N, C-alpha and C positions, 0 to 999 in steps of 0.2 A: 535623735528623737527620746524622749523619757519613757520608757515601754513596762516598768514596773507598776504595781499596784498602790504605792503610795500616794496619797494626795498631792497633786502640784498643787502648788502656791505661787501667785504673780507677785511680787512687790517692785511697786512702780517707784523710783527713786531710792532702790533699794541697795545703790552703793555709798548711799550717804552715811551719816553718824549714828541715825536711830535704825533706819535698814538693815545697814552691815549686821549691828548687834541682834535683829529682829531674825536673818538670815540662821546665824549659829542657833537661835531658840529653837526654831522649828525644824530645823536639820537635826538635833538634839533628842526629838520628839518626835521623828519618823516621819514626817514631811518631807517632800520634792521639795526644792525652791528654784525658783525661775526670776531671774530679775533683770527688770527694764530698767534702763539707766541712760543718760547723754554724758554723762562723765564731762562736765563742763571744765573747763581750765581753771577757771577762780577756784576750784575745790580739789580737784583732779590733777593740775598741774597742764602745761601745755602739753605733751605728749598724749594727755586722757587715758591715762593706765587706770585699771582695777585697783583700788586700795590695797595694801601688801596684807592687812588682817582680815579682809574679806575672804570667809571658808570657800576654798577653791572646790568643793563640790556643788554650789551654785552652778546653773544653768545661765549663763549670762546673753543676755538681748543688749547690744548699746544702737540707742536710739532715743528720740525726743518724743515726750508725752502729748505733742501738738502733732504728731505725724500719723494719722489714720492707719496707714498699710504698716507701719511698723506695731502699732498698737496691736491690730489684729493678727497680725503672723506672731506677736509676744502671746497671744491668748488663746491660739490653738492646743486643745488639750489642758487647759488650764481648769480646778474646780473651783478654786477661790480666789478674790485680789484682795490685796492689802493696798492702799493707795497713800502713797506717801511722798510721793514728787511735785515738789511744791518750791518756787522762792520762798525765801523766809527774810523777817528783816521788817518791823514797822516803819522807823524813820527813815529807810532807804525806799521804801512804797512809796511815800508823799512826795518824791522827785522822780519815780521811776514805775511811774502809774501803769503804763501801757506794757512793760514785761511782766509785772506781777498781775495783772489781770488777763494777760496772753497766757504765761503758763498756769497759772491756778485755776484760775476762771475759764477758760479756753480748751486748755489742756485736760480739764475734767470732764470739758462736754465732748473732748473727742473720745476719751475712755469709755462714756457712756453710751456715745454713739456704735463704738464698736462693739460692746457688750449686748446690744440690742440682736447682733448675730452669732453670740457668741454666751450664751447663757451661762451665769455661773451659780453655785450654791450659796456663795454668800460675798458680799462687798464689803470689805472694813476701811472707812475712812478716817485718816488722820486731822484732826480739825484740833482746834488751839483755843487754848483758855482766854486768847487776846480777843474772841468775839465776843466776852462777857464786858470789855471795857474794865471798869473799875468793878471790883466785887460787891457784895450783898454789904448793907450797913443797917446799925440800927442807931434810934439817938437812945439819950440816958434811962427816959422813960418808956424806951420800947418801940416806938414809931420807928415802921420799916422803911428803908430806904432802896428801891429795886433798881432806881437808874440815877447814878450820880456823876456828876464831872465837875473836876477843879477849872475854872477859867482860867487862861494865860495870864491875866492880870493879879489871879491871886496866886500861880504858882510865880511869877515873876518878882512879887515883894516876900518871897520867901514865907509866905503861910501856906504850909505843906498840907495840915490834914483837911480831907472834905468836910464840908459844912451842910447844914440842913439849908432851905431856904429862908429860915429866920438866922442863919447867921450860927448856930449853935455846932459846935464840932460833934461831928457823928464818929461811930465804932465799928471796924469791919466783924463780918460774922462769916463763917465757911459759907460758901457759895454754891448752892444748889443748880441743878441741869435747869430747872424750870427757871431761874433769873433772866429777865428778858435782857436779849442781846443789845449789846450798845456798842459796837466797834469803832475804836479811834481812828482807825487807820486802813490804808487800800489795803494792807496787809489781809487786815482782820475782817474786812468786808468780803475779801476774796475767799478766806475760809469760810465765812458762814455763806458763801454763794456756793462752793463744793458741799457744805449739808444740807442746805437747801435742794440743790440739784439731784444730788444723788437719792435723798429721802422722796423726791419727787418722782424721779425715773422709777427706782427701786418700788414704789408703789404701784406704778402706773405699770409695769412691766413687770411684777412677780419677782425683781431681783432682791432677795434677802439682805437688806443694809444695817450696818453697825456705824456708829459715830463715837469714835474715841476724841475727848476734848481733853490733849494734854496741857498739863501745866507745866513747870518749868523743868524739864528734863536734861540730866547732867550724866557726865562719864567720861572714859577713856573714846580716844579719837574725835572728841569734838571740835571743832574748829574755833579760834580765837574770837572769831568775826561775829558768831552767831549772836543775834541780838537779844538773846533770853539766857541760859544758864551757861553762855558762850564765855560771861562775865568771871563766873567761878574759874574757867579755865586760863584765865585773864587773870585774876586775880592771883592764883598761885604760881603762874611765870613770873610774874612781876616780883614776888616775894624770895621766890627762888634764886633771880637775879639782882637780888639784893635792893629790890627798888621798893618803895612804898604804894600801898593800894589808893587808889581814888573813889572816893563815894559821893555819888550826887543826891543831890539835897541835905537831909542832915544824916542819912544813912540808916533811918528806922522805917524805911519802906519795908511792909512784910509780903513776901511771895513763898510760894509753894513749891520746895525743889525736889524732884523725884529721882529716884535713880534710873538710868537707863535700862537697866536689869529687871527693874519691878514693871517699867514701862513696858519692855517687849514681850514680857509676860502677859502683862493686861490683852495686848493683839491676839494671844494665843487663846488664852480662854475665851475672848469675843468669839475667836473662831469657832473655838468647841461648845459653846454654851447655847443650848437649844432655845433656851427663853431671852437669849440676847437680841434676836432680829426685830428691827424695828427701834431697839432703843437709843438712848443719847447717854454717853456715860462719861463723866470726869476722872481723869487717871494722873492723881498726883501722889503725894504722902499724906496727905490730910492734916499736916501740921505748919504753922505759921513760922518762918524763920526771918529777921532782917538781914541787910548787906552787912549790916556792924556784925552781928553775930556769924556770918559767912567769914567774914575778913579775920575775926579773932580766931576762927576754929585752925583757918589755912596759917596763919603767924603761928599757931602752935605746933601744928602738924611741919611747917617749915623750918622751924626753930627760930623764926626770925619774929619774936615777940617784942623785939628793940624796934621794929617798923611800924609806928602807929598809923593808920589810916589817914588820907588828906580827905578831910571833909569838904567839899568844895564848895557848898553852898549855892551851887547852882541847878535850878529846876530845868527839864527838858519838855517843852509843849508835847502832848501826847502821850507822855507818860501816866502810869497809873499810881496810885499809891500804896493800895492793899489788894491780894486778888488771893485767896487761898480756897483750896476745895476742898467741898461737902463730898466726901467720897463713899458715902453710906448707900447709894443704888448699886454702885459696881460690887462693893462689898455682898450686897446681898442677891444680885443677878450674876454677876460674874464668877461669884466666888473669889474677888480679886482683893489681896491683902499685901501693902508694901510691906517687905521684909529687910531691905537696907537701911537701916540706921545714917542720919547724916553725917557722922563722925565716920563710919566706915567707908561710905560713899566717896567723902574729901579725901582719906588717905588713897582709896585704892587712884581718885584722881590724879592726886598728885604724884603717886608713885609712877604713872605714867609719864605725867609730863617730865618728871627729872629722868625719865630712861629716855625719852626725847630728846631733852636738852643734852645728855652725854652722848647720842648718836649723833645728834648734828655737830657736836665740838671733835668728833673723828672727821668729820668730812674734809676733805682738804680744798683750799680757795680754788676756783672763784665762787664756789658755790655760794649763794646768798643763803644765809638764816632766817627762816621767817621770824618774823617779830608782831606782835600785838600792832593793831594800828588805830584802836579807838581814842587811846588815853594818850595824855602826855606821856613823854618820856622822864 
């Protein structure tokens, strides 16, 4: 039983990529950290072991976010909750509908029900930029387009850039929190469900709630199959193995990539900022980067400039073209400022991947070395 006076924070899904980094961030700032995680075999292996990089000072509860009894036990003595537990992946969610709704939506409902009997000082919800769909756009003459979608027919013929109803190419702007949600996958719908449920119950029962919409978080310990920034991990892995990177469409899609170290600091600031309650905040770098730019940076870092990226010219239904965060609200209210430049973050990521590869090569057969699974060999 935790008995000292340090505030206790429960991180649901805390054994995952962001959660494990967040645990370290909070421990370093004097918090007691408790984690509730079901250690699914797909992520943590058939023996469902805690990740080796997870700080051993955490108090660990093994359990499912959908199990009311487990959640109630994990909440005992907790001051605040950071809700990260979720299944991620836009395209997978379109054919694993029940799984995503069960974990993300029903799991959040279970947590909220448990919180009715275990009030906390703050609930912070990890949402996603996926709720926006496409980002904010404007035309050459300044007309704003808050809700844009590319049709499957447009994508199929390689006409990549979003267009106005009149057929004019429109241009991306930084996307503010006020932009209308336009989810394009079951995953995105489930994240928006989490936001709305937590906001509603928080207001109804006096649970101070903060929503963080994370953009493309990347860094060490991220899985290769992550639907967003995990592709950065995959790019670096392929280059280190002497293989070219595959880019969908023409590679000029713009995203906002934010270091996991900046992202977890944002969670801590949301925990500590008195004026954050009730707010929704974009957490990103505030800077656009194309996938071609990322591939070029990683080619330099890995010393594989000889491996030009392969432009597939393939568009995937449901993919967006551009979305970059307007982080002015997080700057003003949370005091959030991204500190890790892209080049430094990619070097850190590549250094970790290189060490992982070297570690795998020292392991004797028959242990299978994990490989990326989404792109051609």
